[in-house]
C-alpha positions in Angstrom: 57.6 28.5 17.0 54.1 28.7 18.6 52.6 29.8 15.3 54.3 27.0 13.5 53.1 24.4 16.0 49.6 25.8 15.9 49.5 25.7 12.1 50.9 22.1 12.1 48.3 20.9 14.5 45.2 22.9 13.4 45.3 23.9 9.7 43.2 21.7 7.5 42.0 19.7 10.5 38.6 19.5 12.1 39.1 21.1 15.5 36.5 21.8 18.1 36.1 25.3 19.6 34.7 25.4 23.1 33.5 28.8 24.1 33.8 29.3 27.8 32.7 32.9 28.2 31.8 36.1 26.4 32.5 39.7 27.6 29.2 41.5 27.2 30.8 44.9 26.7 33.4 44.0 24.1 31.9 40.9 22.6 35.3 39.1 23.0 35.0 35.4 23.8 37.4 33.1 25.6 37.6 29.4 25.1 39.6 26.4 24.1 40.5 24.7 20.9 40.5 20.9 20.9 42.4 18.9 18.2 40.8 15.9 16.5 42.5 13.6 19.1 40.8 15.6 21.9 44.0 17.3 23.1 43.7 20.9 24.2 45.9 23.3 22.1 46.5 25.6 25.0 47.9 22.8 27.2 50.1 21.6 24.3 51.6 25.1 23.8 52.1 25.6 27.5 53.8 22.2 27.8 56.2 23.1 25.0 57.1 26.4 26.7 55.7 28.4 23.8 53.0 30.2 25.8 52.2 31.6 29.2 48.9 31.6 31.0 46.9 34.8 31.3 45.9 34.4 34.9 42.4 35.9 35.1 41.2 34.2 31.9 42.9 30.9 32.6 41.6 30.8 36.1 38.0 31.0 34.9 38.5 28.1 32.4 37.3 24.6 33.3 40.8 23.5 32.0 42.7 25.8 34.4 44.3 22.9 36.4 45.7 21.3 33.3 47.0 24.6 32.0 48.6 25.4 35.3 50.3 22.0 35.5 51.5 22.3 31.9 53.0 25.7 32.5 54.7 24.6 35.7 56.2 21.6 34.0 57.7 23.8 31.2 59.1 26.2 33.9 60.7 23.3 35.7 62.3 22.0 32.5 63.4 25.5 31.6 62.4 25.2 28.0 61.7 28.0 25.4 60.1 31.0 27.2 61.3 29.6 30.6 64.9 29.1 29.5 66.2 31.8 31.9 63.3 31.7 34.4 64.1 32.0 38.1 61.4 31.7 40.7 63.5 33.8 43.1 64.0 36.6 40.5 60.3 36.7 39.8 59.5 37.0 43.5 62.0 39.8 43.9 60.6 41.6 40.9 57.1 41.3 42.4 58.3 42.6 45.7 60.0 45.5 44.1 56.9 46.4 42.1 54.8 46.3 45.2 57.2 48.5 47.1 57.3 51.0 44.2 53.5 51.0 44.1 53.3 51.6 47.9 55.9 54.4 47.7 53.8 56.0 45.0 50.7 55.9 47.1 52.3 57.7 50.1 
């Protein structure tokens, strides 16, 4: 669905690519795509529940607040990727992973 949405919004359209950073070692760049009406594609995909933020990269983006808010809204509505999302289950999984990592260190 994310691919279909992206195609519908971007193919055969004049979009703007905003490069926000480049990794010197790998040459990989990060950035945002803006549609002709100035909407950010990342934010639209997040709002639709068709994408998740990649924390480190998203946090460095000048659009990080909008992306965080869009993902949070999708989680609250429980749509698409967030259909079975439980904040409590996520916290429990993180605690279990931390405990397992600590046990492996000892």
